[in-house]
Structures are given as C-alpha cells and as structure tokens.
C-alpha positions in Angstrom: -1.5 21.2 -24.7 -0.3 20.2 -21.3 -2.7 19.3 -18.5 -2.0 21.5 -15.5 -3.8 21.5 -12.2 -3.5 23.6 -9.1 -3.0 21.7 -5.8 -5.3 23.1 -3.2 -3.6 23.9 0.1 -0.1 23.2 -1.2 2.7 25.5 0.0 5.7 26.4 -2.1 8.9 25.2 -0.5 10.8 28.3 -1.8 8.4 31.3 -1.3 6.1 29.7 1.3 2.9 30.9 -0.4 -0.1 28.8 -0.4 -2.2 27.7 -3.4 0.5 28.6 -6.0 1.6 25.1 -6.9 0.6 23.7 -10.3 1.2 20.1 -11.4 1.8 19.4 -15.0 0.3 15.9 -15.5 2.1 15.3 -18.8 5.6 16.2 -17.7 5.4 15.0 -14.1 6.6 18.4 -12.9 5.3 20.7 -10.1 5.8 24.4 -10.3 5.1 27.5 -8.3 3.3 30.1 -10.5 4.5 33.0 -8.1 8.2 32.4 -7.8 9.0 30.0 -10.6 10.2 27.1 -8.4 10.2 23.8 -10.3 10.7 20.2 -9.1 10.1 16.8 -10.6 7.1 15.1 -8.9 8.2 12.3 -6.5 7.4 8.9 -7.8 5.6 6.5 -5.5 7.1 3.1 -5.2 5.2 0.3 -6.9 2.9 -1.9 -4.9 4.7 -4.8 -3.2 3.2 -8.1 -2.6 2.4 -8.8 1.0 4.2 -12.0 2.3 1.6 -14.7 2.9 1.9 -18.5 3.2 0.8 -18.7 -0.4 3.3 -16.2 -1.8 6.5 -17.3 -0.1 9.1 -19.2 -2.0 9.0 -22.8 -2.8 12.1 -23.5 -0.6 10.2 -22.3 2.5 7.1 -24.3 1.9 6.7 -27.4 4.0 4.3 -30.2 3.3 2.5 -31.6 6.3 1.8 -35.3 5.9 -1.9 -36.2 6.1 -3.0 -38.1 9.2 -6.3 -40.0 9.7 -8.6 -38.6 12.3 -10.7 -40.9 14.5 -13.9 -39.5 16.0 -15.1 -41.0 19.2 -18.4 -40.8 21.1 -18.1 -39.8 24.8 -18.8 -42.6 27.3 -22.5 -42.9 28.4 -21.9 -42.0 32.0 -19.6 -39.0 31.5 -20.6 -35.6 32.9 -21.1 -32.6 30.5 -19.0 -29.5 31.1 -21.1 -26.5 32.1 
C-alpha cells in the first residue's frame, strides 16, 4: 500500500487545476489526479557545511604565536576620560 497525500494549494503544471496534485511518499512521484500528469519529485540538495574558521582546511589554518601581555597601572596624576 503506497502512502499518497494531497498537496493543498498545489497547481498542476499541465491542466492548471488547483488541489489535484498527489504525492506518493514511497515512489517519490507527484501526480495530478485530474489529467494524469506525473513527475518525479525534485530532490533537495543535501545540507552543506558552512565555512567557518574551525571547518576550513588544514592548509589554510595559521597558528598565531603566543605573546606575553603586560598589564600596567595608570600614572597617579593622570586624568580620567569622561
């Protein structure tokens, strides 16, 4: 038994009638029940990984050398910015 579902609001490309398109979930086929139009369902492309600094190739990664940081107290007579 195939699982078929109507697609609400879908218009047939051949006869231009609304609400006549059925999708067969098992066969990946869409069909118009009025005029008999059939078409394989378009396949969505698989998700692609977004490029981030973590996912880019090893050849593009650059290592930043560690540098010591020195914290300094402001001089006693310095003005504060407002």
